[in-house]
N, C-alpha and C positions, 0 to 999 in steps of 0.2 A: 503493500500500499504505499502510496506518495503522499506522505506529510508536508511536503512544501508546495501546496497549491494555495492561490490566493483567494481569502474567503474575507467579503465586505461584510464584516460582522456590527457594526455599530455607525450611527449617525447623528449627529446634531447641527442646529443651525440658530440663528438669531437675525433679527432686523432692528435696525436700531429704531428710536421714540419718535424722532421729528419726522413729520411728513410734507412735503412740498409738493403742491400739486400745481396742474398747469395754469390753474387760475393764479395762483399766487406769482408765476412766472411772469403773467402778463403784466404785474407790477415793475418789473426790471426791464422787460424786452417789449417790442411791438411785433406781439404775437398774439396766437389766442387757443384756447384749448381744443378746437378743432383743428387747427393747423399743425399743431404737435401730434394729436392723436393720428389723424390720417396718414402721416408720413412715419410713423414710429410705432404705433400700437401702446404708447404710455401714457396714463393718465397723472400718475402721482409717482415720486422717488421719496425711499427715507435715508436719512443722512445721520451721521453719530454727532450727537451735541456735543461731546467733549472727548478727550483721550482718556478719562476715566469711565466714560459709558461704554467707549469701544474696547477697553481691556477687561471692564466686569462681564461684557458678553462674551468677549472672547474666552474667559474661563469658563463661563456656563457651557458654550457650546462644545468645549474639550471634555468637559465632564460629562455632559450627554452623551456624546459618543462613545467614551470610554464606558460609561455605566450600560449604555443599551449593548455593547459589546460584550458585556459580564466580566471583566477584568477590572484590576486595579490600577491605578496610574503607575504603581511600581513595576507592572507588567510591561510598560511600553518599553521599546527596546531603541526607538529612535523618534524623531519629532522633525517633520518637514512642513514648510509652509510655502504655499504656493501665494506671493504677494507682491505685484508690481508697483503698486500705488499703497505703501504699507503707514499706519499712522507714525511709526519713525523707522528711522535706519538703523540706529543701534539703542539699546540693543535689539536684536531682528525678533521677527514676529514668533518664530521657533522658540527662542531663548526666553522671550516674556511667557510663552505657553509653559515652559518647564517650571517657571518661578512660580507662576500663579496656581500650577497644580501641585506644587509642593513634591517634584520629583526627586526622591534621594539619590537615585544614580546618576552619575555623569555620563548620560548618554548623548550620542550627536543630536543637535538639533541645528538646522538650518535653512535659510530661504532661497528661494530661487524665482526668477519671473519668466513667465511664458505669457505674460498677460492674460487675455480672458480665455486662453487655452489652458490656463495654469492646473486646473482641477485635472483634466485628462492626462498633461503632461505629467502630473503626479503619479496617477495611477499607474502609469507606464514604469516609474521609477519604482513603487511600492510592488508591482508585479515581479519586476527583475529582482529585487531584494528578496523577496520572499521564496522565488522559485531558487535563488542561489543557494539558498539556506544562511544567508547572512543574517536577516532580522527575521523575529517571530510576529512581533506585533509592532505594527506601524500607525502613528496619530499623523495622519494627511491632513491638513488645514487650509483652507482657501479663504483669505481675508484681504479685502482692499478697502482702501479709505478714499475712492474716487475723489469725493467732492472737495479735498483740500487741494487737489491737482488739477482743477479746471479754473479757466479763467471766466469769471462770473459775469464778464461783459460780453462773451462769444455765445451767442444763441445757437451756434451751430452745435457745441460740444456738451453746453452745460445743461440742456433740456433732457439729456441722454442718461445718463448714471445716477445711480445711488450707490449707496454704502451696503456692507454685508459681510456675514462670516457664515462659513460652512465647514463642517469636519466629520471625516469618518476615519474609521479604523480599519486597516488591514492587517489580516491575520493568517499566519501557516495553520493549513488543515489539510483535510482530505477530500474536498470538493472544490471545484473551479468556479468562481464568481466573475471573473475577466476572461469572458468566452473570445474576446476579440478586442485587441488595442493596436493602434498606429498613431505615431504622431509624425508631422511634417512641418518643412520651415522654408519661406523664399526671402530670404534676405535682400534680395535684388529690387524689392518691391518696398522696403522697411518705411520709406518716407511717407507711405499712406499714414500711419499714425506716428507719431512723434511727440516727445518729451524731452527737451534738451536741460542740461544741468547749468543752472545762473553761473557765468565767468566773472561775474562784476566783484568778485571779494577778495581778490588777490594782488596786491600793488606790484608783483614782479613778474607777471606775465599778463598774456591777452586778459585784460579786465573790463571789457567791454559788456555791460550790464544784458544780460541774456533772460527775456521772461520764461520762467520754469511752470511751462502750463502745458497741459496737454493739447495737443492739435492734429486734427484728422482731416483727409481729404475725403469727404463724404462720398461723393461719388464715386469716387476710386474704389473706397472700400466695398460699397455695396455692390457694384459690378463685379468685384472679384471674388466675393462670398457667393453671390448667387450664381456665379459661373462655375465656381469649383466645389460647393458643398453638397448639392445635390449629386452630382456624379461621384462625388468623395464617399458619401454613404453608401449608395448603391454598389457602386465597384471595389472600393478599397475595405470598407468597414464589412461588407456583407459579403458579395460574392467572392472576394478573395479569400474568404474563411468559410465558404460554403454554407453559410447562413441565408434561409430563404427568408424573404420580407415578411412572409406571413406566420414565420416562427417567433417572431419580436411581438412582444405585446404592447408596449409604449415607445415614443419618441420623446426622448429630454435634449433639445439643443439649447446651447448658450443662448440667455436672453437677451439679445442686441437689438431684432428689429422684428416686429410681428410679420412682415411681407417677406424676410427672409425665412422664417419657422413656415410659413406658408407655403413657399417654394419647394421646400423639403416634405412637405407633408403631401403636396399635390403630386410629388415624384413616387412617393411610396404607396399612395394609394389610401392612406390612414383616414379614418374618419376622426372626430373633434376628441372623442372618447380616448382616442389612442395617444393624442398629443397633448403634452403637459406643459403648461404655460403658466407664468404669472408677472410678464412684462409690464402688462396694464397698471399694477399698483406698486411695482418695485423698480422697474427700470432696467438699465444694463448694470449689475452689480459685478460685473468682471470675473474672475475668477471663481466667485462662491456663487455663481447663479445657477448652473445645475444641481449642486447641493442642496441649494435652498428651494429649487422648483421640486425637487425630489421628496425633500422633506415635508412640505407644505402639503402634497400632493399624498403622502402618506398619512400624515395628519387630518386630511379631510376627505379620506378614504376614497381619493380617485383613483388610488393603485390598488388592484387585489394581488396580494401576494400569495405563493411566490411568483415571480413574474421575470421576463426578460425586458431590458431595455436598450434602445440605441442611445448612446450620449455622444454628443459634438461640439467642442468649443473651437473659436477661431478668434485671432485678434493681432494685435502688435506685434511685428517682427519681421515680415508676417508668420505668425503661427498657427498650425491648424492641429488638430488631432480628433480622435474618435474611436468607439469601441462599442461591443455588446457587453454591458453586465446582468448579472444575476441579482434580483432583489429578493432577499429572502424574508421570511418572515421574522418579525422582532427586532429587524433591524433599527425602526424608530419607535421610542414610545416617550410619549410627551410628558415625563414624569418632572416633578419638582425636585433637582437634584443639589439645591440649596441646603 
């Protein structure tokens, strides 16, 4: 019996308290609820009110995932965090989780950046760690504080994003929950989404002030994703792994734009009951969006377990990735873990 197969055993998620509606945005932009909604599918997004709230929610989410996995915090062998827009750079998100959880062991804890593809990239990392026998219990966090990296005078970007946190535990076992996994990138078109570092603070080198905000070539991003993702899901995620579209119960895409989700749904021929969406009330929560969408769907019983789901993320880099995962019974229980 192979005991080094990746099992997704626990999930946790949280959304911030501060709600910003499209109507709120009309107070700072020349826009309307209808204009935003028809182009994006977004009505509302949530923002971290403070660092304190962000880290309180990080602790809650990690404890949720670990409790749902049925293990102790000191059973965790490594913490990895997908975070391209973190609350802070140092200590990193993974090390903050180590501190907040009170883990007694000096286990590895690191962040990586794959933007909105972060969760899927993290699944690929966890899959490799487990199959190699290197680690038994992996805490994979996806957390982005998008709101503090936006130019709130730029309507193009600031209407799109919200903040959020999700986490899963991937453990070694005798059942495979990562049935298909694939990650890709094309750096030649990386200028579609950029966020430069401010160069204006050092007197000894180029100190030209540089706005440190996320910038996006929206039309280029949209064309790229709608051209790539539908074929990628059907050919790379499904056909390459000999998985029939009818064998999969749900589609959970990165929540970037309702029209992108609709294009993939149409290609697969899925009805609305098989497509998990929460973009309308949360916007684009970057790396955490797939975990949050999955967690909410489980909480609201929109997903019947056990089940199989296509997951796919795409974002800056340009990076993208996808797979088919098994959603087992009991992966999420909305218990009060404090």
